[in-house]
N, CA, C and O atoms as CSV, one atom per row, in Angstrom:
chain,resi,resn,atom,element,x,y,z
A,1,MET,N,N,113.448,111.554,112.546
A,1,MET,CA,C,112.898,112.256,111.404
A,1,MET,C,C,112.794,111.343,110.176
A,1,MET,O,O,111.791,111.348,109.463
A,2,ARG,N,N,113.856,110.561,109.948
A,2,ARG,CA,C,113.806,109.704,108.766
A,2,ARG,C,C,112.772,108.598,108.906
A,2,ARG,O,O,112.217,108.146,107.904
A,3,GLN,N,N,112.499,108.148,110.139
A,3,GLN,CA,C,111.446,107.151,110.319
A,3,GLN,C,C,110.083,107.748,109.980
A,3,GLN,O,O,109.227,107.067,109.414
A,4,VAL,N,N,109.882,109.016,110.325
A,4,VAL,CA,C,108.626,109.687,109.987
A,4,VAL,C,C,108.492,109.820,108.468
A,4,VAL,O,O,107.421,109.567,107.916
A,5,LEU,N,N,109.579,110.217,107.788
A,5,LEU,CA,C,109.537,110.329,106.333
A,5,LEU,C,C,109.307,108.968,105.677
A,5,LEU,O,O,108.619,108.868,104.661
A,6,PHE,N,N,109.888,107.922,106.268
A,6,PHE,CA,C,109.704,106.561,105.775
A,6,PHE,C,C,108.231,106.155,105.853
A,6,PHE,O,O,107.686,105.588,104.905
A,7,VAL,N,N,107.596,106.448,106.983
A,7,VAL,CA,C,106.169,106.144,107.149
A,7,VAL,C,C,105.326,106.987,106.197
A,7,VAL,O,O,104.351,106.495,105.629
A,8,LEU,N,N,105.696,108.255,106.021
A,8,LEU,CA,C,104.955,109.108,105.087
A,8,LEU,C,C,105.073,108.592,103.648
A,8,LEU,O,O,104.120,108.681,102.874
A,9,ALA,N,N,106.240,108.056,103.299
A,9,ALA,CA,C,106.410,107.473,101.961
A,9,ALA,C,C,105.479,106.282,101.780
A,9,ALA,O,O,104.849,106.139,100.732
A,10,ALA,N,N,105.390,105.425,102.796
A,10,ALA,CA,C,104.497,104.274,102.720
A,10,ALA,C,C,103.038,104.724,102.687
A,10,ALA,O,O,102.222,104.137,101.977
A,11,THR,N,N,102.712,105.759,103.452
A,11,THR,CA,C,101.341,106.276,103.467
A,11,THR,C,C,100.971,106.834,102.103
A,11,THR,O,O,99.867,106.605,101.610
A,12,SER,N,N,101.886,107.560,101.502
A,12,SER,CA,C,101.634,108.103,100.166
A,12,SER,C,C,101.418,106.990,99.151
A,12,SER,O,O,100.527,107.081,98.307
A,13,SER,N,N,102.234,105.937,99.231
A,13,SER,CA,C,102.037,104.789,98.338
A,13,SER,C,C,100.678,104.148,98.574
A,13,SER,O,O,99.973,103.797,97.628
A,14,GLY,N,N,100.316,103.999,99.842
A,14,GLY,CA,C,99.019,103.404,100.169
A,14,GLY,C,C,97.859,104.215,99.626
A,14,GLY,O,O,96.898,103.655,99.099
A,15,ILE,N,N,97.943,105.538,99.750
A,15,ILE,CA,C,96.890,106.393,99.207
A,15,ILE,C,C,96.837,106.261,97.695
A,15,ILE,O,O,95.758,106.227,97.104
A,16,GLY,N,N,98.015,106.186,97.068
A,16,GLY,CA,C,98.050,105.992,95.621
A,16,GLY,C,C,97.363,104.705,95.207
A,16,GLY,O,O,96.635,104.686,94.215
A,17,PHE,N,N,97.583,103.623,95.952
A,17,PHE,CA,C,96.930,102.363,95.617
A,17,PHE,C,C,95.426,102.430,95.856
A,17,PHE,O,O,94.656,101.835,95.103
A,18,ILE,N,N,94.996,103.151,96.900
A,18,ILE,CA,C,93.556,103.331,97.107
A,18,ILE,C,C,92.948,104.072,95.927
A,18,ILE,O,O,91.890,103.693,95.426
A,19,VAL,N,N,93.627,105.139,95.482
A,19,VAL,CA,C,93.144,105.922,94.339
A,19,VAL,C,C,93.037,105.042,93.104
A,19,VAL,O,O,92.022,105.063,92.407
A,20,LEU,N,N,94.087,104.266,92.832
A,20,LEU,CA,C,94.097,103.440,91.625
A,20,LEU,C,C,93.082,102.307,91.709
A,20,LEU,O,O,92.367,102.041,90.743
A,21,LEU,N,N,93.012,101.641,92.855
A,21,LEU,CA,C,92.101,100.505,92.981
A,21,LEU,C,C,90.636,100.931,92.986
A,21,LEU,O,O,89.769,100.170,92.554
A,22,SER,N,N,90.354,102.133,93.468
A,22,SER,CA,C,88.967,102.579,93.456
A,22,SER,C,C,88.545,102.946,92.037
A,22,SER,O,O,87.380,102.782,91.673
A,23,ALA,N,N,89.493,103.445,91.229
A,23,ALA,CA,C,89.243,103.802,89.816
A,23,ALA,C,C,87.994,104.640,89.654
A,23,ALA,O,O,87.299,104.539,88.643
A,24,GLY,N,N,87.709,105.460,90.634
A,24,GLY,CA,C,86.555,106.344,90.542
A,24,GLY,C,C,85.240,105.699,90.910
A,24,GLY,O,O,84.223,106.388,90.985
A,25,THR,N,N,85.224,104.379,91.146
A,25,THR,CA,C,83.964,103.699,91.443
A,25,THR,C,C,83.837,103.316,92.911
A,25,THR,O,O,82.727,103.147,93.417
A,26,GLY,N,N,84.956,103.182,93.589
A,26,GLY,CA,C,84.918,102.754,94.980
A,26,GLY,C,C,84.883,101.254,95.142
A,26,GLY,O,O,84.855,100.768,96.273
A,27,ALA,N,N,84.885,100.498,94.054
A,27,ALA,CA,C,84.770,99.040,94.139
A,27,ALA,C,C,85.956,98.412,94.848
A,27,ALA,O,O,85.787,97.436,95.579
A,28,GLY,N,N,87.153,98.950,94.648
A,28,GLY,CA,C,88.338,98.376,95.272
A,28,GLY,C,C,88.750,99.085,96.536
A,28,GLY,O,O,89.817,98.798,97.079
A,29,THR,N,N,87.935,100.005,97.024
A,29,THR,CA,C,88.331,100.803,98.179
A,29,THR,C,C,88.552,99.969,99.444
A,29,THR,O,O,89.562,100.184,100.114
A,30,PRO,N,N,87.668,99.025,99.815
A,30,PRO,CA,C,87.948,98.236,101.034
A,30,PRO,C,C,89.273,97.485,100.957
A,30,PRO,O,O,90.030,97.463,101.928
A,31,PHE,N,N,89.559,96.870,99.808
A,31,PHE,CA,C,90.835,96.185,99.645
A,31,PHE,C,C,91.988,97.182,99.699
A,31,PHE,O,O,93.010,96.925,100.335
A,32,GLY,N,N,91.817,98.321,99.028
A,32,GLY,CA,C,92.856,99.350,99.014
A,32,GLY,C,C,93.142,99.891,100.398
A,32,GLY,O,O,94.304,100.090,100.751
A,33,ILE,N,N,92.109,100.134,101.190
A,33,ILE,CA,C,92.298,100.638,102.553
A,33,ILE,C,C,92.993,99.587,103.398
A,33,ILE,O,O,93.907,99.906,104.158
A,34,GLY,N,N,92.568,98.335,103.273
A,34,GLY,CA,C,93.234,97.258,104.010
A,34,GLY,C,C,94.697,97.136,103.635
A,34,GLY,O,O,95.556,96.973,104.502
A,35,PHE,N,N,94.983,97.214,102.336
A,35,PHE,CA,C,96.369,97.140,101.865
A,35,PHE,C,C,97.183,98.309,102.397
A,35,PHE,O,O,98.317,98.135,102.843
A,36,ALA,N,N,96.598,99.507,102.348
A,36,ALA,CA,C,97.311,100.697,102.816
A,36,ALA,C,C,97.601,100.613,104.309
A,36,ALA,O,O,98.694,100.969,104.750
A,37,VAL,N,N,96.642,100.152,105.080
A,37,VAL,CA,C,96.846,100.028,106.528
A,37,VAL,C,C,97.951,99.022,106.830
A,37,VAL,O,O,98.818,99.285,107.663
A,38,LEU,N,N,97.927,97.878,106.162
A,38,LEU,CA,C,98.979,96.876,106.381
A,38,LEU,C,C,100.339,97.397,105.935
A,38,LEU,O,O,101.348,97.119,106.584
A,39,LEU,N,N,100.382,98.144,104.841
A,39,LEU,CA,C,101.635,98.722,104.361
A,39,LEU,C,C,102.216,99.694,105.384
A,39,LEU,O,O,103.412,99.664,105.674
A,40,VAL,N,N,101.358,100.554,105.925
A,40,VAL,CA,C,101.838,101.528,106.912
A,40,VAL,C,C,102.257,100.830,108.203
A,40,VAL,O,O,103.278,101.193,108.787
A,41,LEU,N,N,101.499,99.843,108.660
A,41,LEU,CA,C,101.873,99.110,109.875
A,41,LEU,C,C,103.207,98.396,109.697
A,41,LEU,O,O,104.058,98.433,110.586
A,42,ALA,N,N,103.389,97.748,108.554
A,42,ALA,CA,C,104.658,97.062,108.305
A,42,ALA,C,C,105.811,98.062,108.258
A,42,ALA,O,O,106.911,97.768,108.727
A,43,THR,N,N,105.565,99.231,107.699
A,43,THR,CA,C,106.605,100.254,107.633
A,43,THR,C,C,106.954,100.768,109.022
A,43,THR,O,O,108.129,100.962,109.334
A,44,VAL,N,N,105.953,100.988,109.848
A,44,VAL,CA,C,106.207,101.446,111.219
A,44,VAL,C,C,107.023,100.410,111.983
A,44,VAL,O,O,108.006,100.749,112.642
A,45,ILE,N,N,106.617,99.157,111.891
A,45,ILE,CA,C,107.325,98.092,112.614
A,45,ILE,C,C,108.740,97.925,112.065
A,45,ILE,O,O,109.699,97.840,112.832
A,46,GLY,N,N,108.873,97.877,110.745
A,46,GLY,CA,C,110.198,97.703,110.148
A,46,GLY,C,C,111.111,98.892,110.368
A,46,GLY,O,O,112.309,98.727,110.596
A,47,GLY,N,N,110.546,100.100,110.299
A,47,GLY,CA,C,111.355,101.300,110.491
A,47,GLY,C,C,111.767,101.526,111.924
A,47,GLY,O,O,112.751,102.219,112.185
A,48,ARG,N,N,111.038,100.959,112.851
A,48,ARG,CA,C,111.356,101.161,114.271
A,48,ARG,C,C,112.136,99.996,114.872
A,48,ARG,O,O,113.113,100.206,115.591
A,49,TRP,N,N,111.707,98.770,114.580
A,49,TRP,CA,C,112.310,97.615,115.243
A,49,TRP,C,C,112.970,96.634,114.285
A,49,TRP,O,O,113.490,95.605,114.717
A,50,GLY,N,N,112.957,96.935,113.003
A,50,GLY,CA,C,113.515,96.012,112.018
A,50,GLY,C,C,115.031,96.035,111.978
A,50,GLY,O,O,115.676,96.779,112.717
A,51,ARG,N,N,115.593,95.208,111.104
A,51,ARG,CA,C,117.038,95.141,110.941
A,51,ARG,C,C,117.518,95.965,109.756
A,51,ARG,O,O,118.705,95.954,109.430
A,52,GLY,N,N,116.600,96.682,109.108
A,52,GLY,CA,C,116.946,97.458,107.924
A,52,GLY,C,C,117.670,98.748,108.255
A,52,GLY,O,O,117.843,99.090,109.425
A,53,PRO,N,N,118.094,99.466,107.220
A,53,PRO,CA,C,118.890,100.679,107.413
A,53,PRO,C,C,118.138,101.807,108.110
A,53,PRO,O,O,118.750,102.614,108.810
A,54,VAL,N,N,116.829,101.875,107.930
A,54,VAL,CA,C,116.077,102.963,108.568
A,54,VAL,C,C,116.087,102.779,110.078
A,54,VAL,O,O,116.298,103.739,110.820
A,55,ALA,N,N,115.862,101.563,110.535
A,55,ALA,CA,C,115.862,101.303,111.978
A,55,ALA,C,C,117.265,101.446,112.568
A,55,ALA,O,O,117.412,101.844,113.723
A,56,ARG,N,N,118.291,101.125,111.788
A,56,ARG,CA,C,119.661,101.212,112.294
A,56,ARG,C,C,120.258,102.605,112.162
A,56,ARG,O,O,121.332,102.868,112.703
A,57,GLY,N,N,119.587,103.494,111.459
A,57,GLY,CA,C,120.061,104.869,111.350
A,57,GLY,C,C,121.237,105.074,110.430
A,57,GLY,O,O,122.019,106.005,110.626
A,58,VAL,N,N,121.384,104.218,109.422
A,58,VAL,CA,C,122.494,104.367,108.477
A,58,VAL,C,C,121.950,104.778,107.115
A,58,VAL,O,O,120.763,104.626,106.828
A,59,ARG,N,N,122.839,105.298,106.293
A,59,ARG,CA,C,122.441,105.669,104.935
A,59,ARG,C,C,122.097,104.418,104.152
A,59,ARG,O,O,122.649,103.342,104.385
A,60,ALA,N,N,121.171,104.583,103.218
A,60,ALA,CA,C,120.694,103.432,102.456
A,60,ALA,C,C,120.665,103.761,100.970
A,60,ALA,O,O,119.654,104.243,100.458
A,61,PRO,N,N,121.769,103.504,100.279
A,61,PRO,CA,C,121.796,103.808,98.842
A,61,PRO,C,C,120.738,103.061,98.041
A,61,PRO,O,O,120.280,103.557,97.012
A,62,GLN,N,N,120.342,101.874,98.497
A,62,GLN,CA,C,119.334,101.128,97.754
A,62,GLN,C,C,117.983,101.821,97.799
A,62,GLN,O,O,117.210,101.709,96.847
A,63,LEU,N,N,117.675,102.535,98.880
A,63,LEU,CA,C,116.431,103.298,98.926
A,63,LEU,C,C,116.487,104.471,97.956
A,63,LEU,O,O,115.495,104.794,97.304
A,64,VAL,N,N,117.647,105.102,97.866
A,64,VAL,CA,C,117.824,106.204,96.916
A,64,VAL,C,C,117.638,105.690,95.497
A,64,VAL,O,O,116.922,106.295,94.700
A,65,ARG,N,N,118.285,104.570,95.184
A,65,ARG,CA,C,118.163,104.001,93.841
A,65,ARG,C,C,116.723,103.576,93.538
A,65,ARG,O,O,116.225,103.786,92.432
A,66,GLY,N,N,116.069,102.983,94.524
A,66,GLY,CA,C,114.675,102.562,94.323
A,66,GLY,C,C,113.743,103.739,94.106
A,66,GLY,O,O,112.890,103.703,93.219
A,67,GLY,N,N,113.901,104.791,94.917
A,67,GLY,CA,C,113.076,105.983,94.736
A,67,GLY,C,C,113.340,106.664,93.408
A,67,GLY,O,O,112.407,107.107,92.739
A,68,ALA,N,N,114.608,106.750,93.022
A,68,ALA,CA,C,114.961,107.382,91.749
A,68,ALA,C,C,114.436,106.562,90.571
A,68,ALA,O,O,113.942,107.125,89.594
A,69,ALA,N,N,114.539,105.239,90.661
A,69,ALA,CA,C,114.016,104.378,89.592
A,69,ALA,C,C,112.507,104.542,89.461
A,69,ALA,O,O,111.972,104.568,88.353
A,70,GLY,N,N,111.824,104.652,90.603
A,70,GLY,CA,C,110.381,104.878,90.567
A,70,GLY,C,C,110.024,106.191,89.897
A,70,GLY,O,O,109.052,106.268,89.145
A,71,LEU,N,N,110.815,107.229,90.170
A,71,LEU,CA,C,110.555,108.525,89.540
A,71,LEU,C,C,110.787,108.470,88.030
A,71,LEU,O,O,110.048,109.091,87.266
A,72,VAL,N,N,111.809,107.731,87.600
A,72,VAL,CA,C,112.048,107.578,86.157
A,72,VAL,C,C,110.884,106.843,85.495
A,72,VAL,O,O,110.422,107.231,84.423
A,73,LEU,N,N,110.419,105.778,86.145
A,73,LEU,CA,C,109.280,105.031,85.595
A,73,LEU,C,C,108.016,105.880,85.563
A,73,LEU,O,O,107.233,105.788,84.617
A,74,LEU,N,N,107.810,106.701,86.581
A,74,LEU,CA,C,106.646,107.594,86.587
A,74,LEU,C,C,106.738,108.616,85.468
A,74,LEU,O,O,105.726,108.963,84.860
A,75,SER,N,N,107.940,109.101,85.191
A,75,SER,CA,C,108.119,110.030,84.075
A,75,SER,C,C,107.764,109.354,82.754
A,75,SER,O,O,107.106,109.946,81.900
A,76,ALA,N,N,108.206,108.112,82.597
A,76,ALA,CA,C,107.877,107.363,81.380
A,76,ALA,C,C,106.367,107.138,81.276
A,76,ALA,O,O,105.792,107.237,80.192
A,77,ALA,N,N,105.729,106.836,82.410
A,77,ALA,CA,C,104.275,106.637,82.400
A,77,ALA,C,C,103.546,107.935,82.058
A,77,ALA,O,O,102.547,107.917,81.340
A,78,ALA,N,N,104.045,109.061,82.571
A,78,ALA,CA,C,103.426,110.356,82.248
A,78,ALA,C,C,103.555,110.654,80.765
A,78,ALA,O,O,102.612,111.147,80.146
A,79,LEU,N,N,104.725,110.356,80.182
A,79,LEU,CA,C,104.904,110.562,78.741
A,79,LEU,C,C,103.976,109.654,77.938
A,79,LEU,O,O,103.412,110.076,76.929
A,80,LEU,N,N,103.818,108.413,78.382
A,80,LEU,CA,C,102.896,107.500,77.713
A,80,LEU,C,C,101.471,108.041,77.776
A,80,LEU,O,O,100.734,108.000,76.791
A,81,TYR,N,N,101.099,108.546,78.941
A,81,TYR,CA,C,99.751,109.087,79.098
A,81,TYR,C,C,99.537,110.296,78.189
A,81,TYR,O,O,98.483,110.437,77.570
A,82,LEU,N,N,100.545,111.166,78.112
A,82,LEU,CA,C,100.416,112.342,77.251
A,82,LEU,C,C,100.391,111.946,75.770
A,82,LEU,O,O,99.731,112.599,74.961
A,83,TRP,N,N,101.099,110.892,75.426
A,83,TRP,CA,C,101.165,110.429,74.042
A,83,TRP,C,C,99.898,109.666,73.657
A,83,TRP,O,O,99.329,109.891,72.589
A,84,ARG,N,N,99.462,108.764,74.537
A,84,ARG,CA,C,98.275,107.939,74.296
A,84,ARG,C,C,97.336,107.991,75.503
A,84,ARG,O,O,97.361,107.087,76.338
A,85,PRO,N,N,96.517,109.024,75.606
A,85,PRO,CA,C,95.622,109.142,76.773
A,85,PRO,C,C,94.654,107.973,76.921
A,85,PRO,O,O,94.218,107.671,78.032
A,86,ASN,N,N,94.316,107.319,75.825
A,86,ASN,CA,C,93.378,106.193,75.904
A,86,ASN,C,C,93.974,104.971,76.590
A,86,ASN,O,O,93.241,104.052,76.955
A,87,ALA,N,N,95.290,104.945,76.770
A,87,ALA,CA,C,95.938,103.788,77.399
A,87,ALA,C,C,95.469,103.584,78.835
A,87,ALA,O,O,95.457,102.458,79.333
A,88,VAL,N,N,95.089,104.656,79.492
A,88,VAL,CA,C,94.646,104.561,80.891
A,88,VAL,C,C,93.268,105.188,81.061
A,88,VAL,O,O,92.960,105.757,82.109
A,89,ALA,N,N,92.453,105.082,80.037
A,89,ALA,CA,C,91.117,105.672,80.096
A,89,ALA,C,C,90.326,105.105,81.274
A,89,ALA,O,O,90.293,103.895,81.494
A,90,GLY,N,N,89.708,105.980,82.003
A,90,GLY,CA,C,88.885,105.572,83.133
A,90,GLY,C,C,89.618,105.440,84.449
A,90,GLY,O,O,88.984,105.254,85.487
A,91,LEU,N,N,90.939,105.533,84.434
A,91,LEU,CA,C,91.707,105.431,85.675
A,91,LEU,C,C,92.101,106.829,86.167
A,91,LEU,O,O,92.430,107.697,85.360
A,92,PRO,N,N,92.070,107.045,87.466
A,92,PRO,CA,C,92.516,108.338,88.020
A,92,PRO,C,C,94.043,108.373,88.082
A,92,PRO,O,O,94.636,108.332,89.160
A,93,ILE,N,N,94.664,108.450,86.909
A,93,ILE,CA,C,96.107,108.235,86.821
A,93,ILE,C,C,96.913,109.380,87.426
A,93,ILE,O,O,97.942,109.131,88.054
A,94,TRP,N,N,96.476,110.628,87.258
A,94,TRP,CA,C,97.279,111.747,87.780
A,94,TRP,C,C,97.353,111.751,89.301
A,94,TRP,O,O,98.445,111.925,89.841
A,95,PRO,N,N,96.241,111.568,90.025
A,95,PRO,CA,C,96.377,111.485,91.494
A,95,PRO,C,C,97.259,110.319,91.936
A,95,PRO,O,O,98.046,110.449,92.874
A,96,PHE,N,N,97.124,109.175,91.251
A,96,PHE,CA,C,97.958,108.017,91.579
A,96,PHE,C,C,99.437,108.346,91.365
A,96,PHE,O,O,100.270,108.069,92.228
A,97,MET,N,N,99.754,108.930,90.224
A,97,MET,CA,C,101.150,109.239,89.929
A,97,MET,C,C,101.694,110.313,90.858
A,97,MET,O,O,102.877,110.285,91.197
A,98,LEU,N,N,100.870,111.249,91.274
A,98,LEU,CA,C,101.310,112.265,92.233
A,98,LEU,C,C,101.663,111.620,93.570
A,98,LEU,O,O,102.683,111.962,94.170
A,99,CYS,N,N,100.834,110.695,94.040
A,99,CYS,CA,C,101.132,109.990,95.293
A,99,CYS,C,C,102.417,109.180,95.177
A,99,CYS,O,O,103.241,109.176,96.091
A,100,MET,N,N,102.583,108.498,94.054
A,100,MET,CA,C,103.777,107.687,93.874
A,100,MET,C,C,105.035,108.544,93.740
A,100,MET,O,O,106.101,108.158,94.218
A,101,ALA,N,N,104.917,109.702,93.092
A,101,ALA,CA,C,106.064,110.611,92.978
A,101,ALA,C,C,106.453,111.147,94.351
A,101,ALA,O,O,107.639,111.257,94.662
A,102,THR,N,N,105.465,111.479,95.166
A,102,THR,CA,C,105.742,111.930,96.533
A,102,THR,C,C,106.465,110.845,97.309
A,102,THR,O,O,107.435,111.115,98.017
A,103,SER,N,N,105.986,109.615,97.173
A,103,SER,CA,C,106.619,108.493,97.857
A,103,SER,C,C,108.057,108.296,97.387
A,103,SER,O,O,108.952,108.072,98.203
A,104,GLY,N,N,108.283,108.378,96.077
A,104,GLY,CA,C,109.636,108.222,95.536
A,104,GLY,C,C,110.585,109.289,96.040
A,104,GLY,O,O,111.721,108.991,96.410
A,105,LEU,N,N,110.126,110.535,96.057
A,105,LEU,CA,C,110.966,111.627,96.567
A,105,LEU,C,C,111.308,111.429,98.041
A,105,LEU,O,O,112.444,111.653,98.459
A,106,LEU,N,N,110.316,111.008,98.823
A,106,LEU,CA,C,110.565,110.762,100.244
A,106,LEU,C,C,111.555,109.622,100.446
A,106,LEU,O,O,112.393,109.685,101.345
A,107,MET,N,N,111.469,108.583,99.621
A,107,MET,CA,C,112.411,107.470,99.760
A,107,MET,C,C,113.833,107.906,99.420
A,107,MET,O,O,114.786,107.449,100.052
A,108,VAL,N,N,113.986,108.783,98.432
A,108,VAL,CA,C,115.311,109.317,98.125
A,108,VAL,C,C,115.861,110.077,99.327
A,108,VAL,O,O,117.025,109.909,99.688
A,109,LEU,N,N,115.030,110.909,99.946
A,109,LEU,CA,C,115.465,111.660,101.128
A,109,LEU,C,C,115.836,110.731,102.281
A,109,LEU,O,O,116.862,110.922,102.934
A,110,VAL,N,N,114.996,109.726,102.527
A,110,VAL,CA,C,115.261,108.782,103.615
A,110,VAL,C,C,116.582,108.065,103.381
A,110,VAL,O,O,117.372,107.896,104.310
A,111,GLY,N,N,116.825,107.646,102.155
A,111,GLY,CA,C,118.055,106.924,101.855
A,111,GLY,C,C,119.304,107.759,102.026
A,111,GLY,O,O,120.363,107.227,102.357
A,112,MET,N,N,119.198,109.070,101.805
A,112,MET,CA,C,120.370,109.940,101.921
A,112,MET,C,C,120.629,110.383,103.359
A,112,MET,O,O,121.724,110.850,103.672
A,113,MET,N,N,119.642,110.241,104.231
A,113,MET,CA,C,119.812,110.644,105.625
A,113,MET,C,C,120.475,109.521,106.419
A,113,MET,O,O,120.515,108.374,105.974
A,114,GLY,N,N,120.981,109.854,107.572
A,114,GLY,CA,C,121.548,108.845,108.460
A,114,GLY,C,C,123.054,108.888,108.514
A,114,GLY,O,O,123.700,109.648,107.793
A,115,ALA,N,N,123.601,108.064,109.376
A,115,ALA,CA,C,125.046,107.994,109.566
A,115,ALA,C,C,125.695,107.267,108.399
A,115,ALA,O,O,125.093,106.383,107.791
A,116,ASP,N,N,126.918,107.645,108.097
A,116,ASP,CA,C,127.642,107.012,107.006
A,116,ASP,C,C,128.482,105.862,107.588
A,116,ASP,O,O,129.677,106.009,107.845
A,117,LYS,N,N,127.828,104.734,107.783
A,117,LYS,CA,C,128.492,103.550,108.351
A,117,LYS,C,C,128.704,102.498,107.275
A,117,LYS,O,O,128.718,101.300,107.562
A,118,GLY,N,N,128.866,102.941,106.053
A,118,GLY,CA,C,129.020,101.997,104.957
A,118,GLY,C,C,127.683,101.684,104.335
A,118,GLY,O,O,126.634,101.936,104.929
A,119,SER,N,N,127.720,101.139,103.144
A,119,SER,CA,C,126.476,100.824,102.460
A,119,SER,C,C,125.847,99.587,103.091
A,119,SER,O,O,126.529,98.701,103.606
A,120,VAL,N,N,124.548,99.566,103.030
A,120,VAL,CA,C,123.776,98.452,103.576
A,120,VAL,C,C,123.231,97.651,102.411
A,120,VAL,O,O,122.511,98.195,101.574
A,121,SER,N,N,123.550,96.409,102.343
A,121,SER,CA,C,123.035,95.578,101.265
A,121,SER,C,C,121.833,94.786,101.757
A,121,SER,O,O,121.686,94.494,102.944
A,122,GLU,N,N,120.996,94.457,100.813
A,122,GLU,CA,C,119.794,93.701,101.194
A,122,GLU,C,C,120.022,92.228,101.075
A,122,GLU,O,O,119.119,91.439,101.354
């Protein structure tokens, strides 16, 4: 289950990058799709056969911290957008931030799941 959530987190990030790179014009879409595909493939390989905590089935506090830090940064970006909308004029910022928030939440869940075999350091 956590490997599936891990892949979904990477997929959500990839979709967010496609949204941001296309910026409503589609100019960056081929690069964004290529990046998203490579991101998901690397996540599948790392989550299944890698040496990381997801493949080993242990809890990963660093994933929790990373996801939580991303959510804090997204909150700050949302406040900046509400304060100064012109800062990101022309960018599809809300869909991008929604994808990134989904990814951050999933990473927090993935990090909290698994066996408690001690913390895993990177």
